[in-house]
N, C-alpha and C positions, 0 to 999 in steps of 0.2 A: 099282402099278407100282414098280419098284425104282430107277429113274433118271429125272431131269428134265434136259433138254438145256441149259437156260439158268440163270444165277444168279438168286436170288430172296431176298426177306426174308420173315420170318414175323411176323404181327401177331396179337395176342390183344386183343379189344375195342378195336381201333384203335391199339394201342401195340405197337411192335416189340420182338422179343427183342434185347437189347443184346449188343454184341460183348463177349467175355470179357476182352479185354486180356491183360495179363501177370499170372500168378498162380503163387505157389509152393505154394499149398494145392490139392491135387488129390484127387478131382474137385471142381469148383466148380458150385454150383447155378445154373442159368440164371435170369436176371431180365429184366424189362422195363426199357427205358431209351431215351434219345434217340439214342444211338450205335448204330444198327441193324447187326446182324451180317448179312453177305451169305453165303448158303448155296449149296452145290451138293449134289445127291443123286445118288449113283452107287453101284450095287451094294448098296443098302440101308444106306448110310452117309451121314449128314447132316454135311457138313463146312463149316467156315468157317476158312479159313487153315490153321493147324496144329492145329486143334481139331475134335473130333467131338462132336456134341450127341446124347444118347441117354438111355435109361433103363438103370440098372445091372442086369446080369443076376442079381445076388445080392440084390435088394431083398426086403423082407419080403413075405409071402404074403397080407396082409390086402387088403380091397377099398378101403382108403383111397387117396386120390390119391398117386401116386408122383412123387418128385422127378425132374426132367429135369436132367441134369448135363452139364457140359463135361468131356471127357477129352482128353488129349494124343493126337493121331493117331499111329498106329503099330500094330505087331503086338500089343502088350499090350492096347491099347484094343479091338481086334477081338475079343478073348476076353472082355471085360468088359461088352459092350453088347448090348442087344436090337436087332433090325433096325428100320429106319424105312422106311415106304412112303408113297406118295402116291396119292390118288384124285382123278380129274378131277371138278370141280364146275363149275357154270355159267360162272363168270368166272375160274377159276383152278384151284388144287389144294388139297386138304385133306391135311395131313401127319398121319400116324398113327404113334404110338410103340408098337410091339407091339400094334396094334389099339386104342389108346387115343387120344382127342383131347386137345388141350392146353387147360388152364385156367390162370388166374393167381389167386393169393391173396397179398395184401399185397406185390405186385410181383414175387413169385417164380413160376416156371413149374413146373407139375405136369402129369402125365398122368392123366386122369380115367378110371378103370376102369369107372365106373358109367354111361358113355354120354353125357357132356356133349359138346356140339359147339362 
């Protein structure tokens, strides 16, 4: 599905994706932290405030995990990011980043192309 009606947080191994805050360096890699970002999913765009969380459309073509990045919301970011979708699971949703599930390595967030859940 391309939209979810209510706001939500995203956790990986019980830890939430942290709010990006203010950053002058763009894009910013997503990380886990105590200040959980609150998201909405509408028209395949995962937003938190003025930010979009997604994979970069120009990432390398290897099968290594891909960085999940924060982009400033707007027309430019719409051209830079892969779509995000949600799949209904037993007690909630699973968010997919261009058909890849999320993983965390050293506190940073990645999309796992090899099928991790």
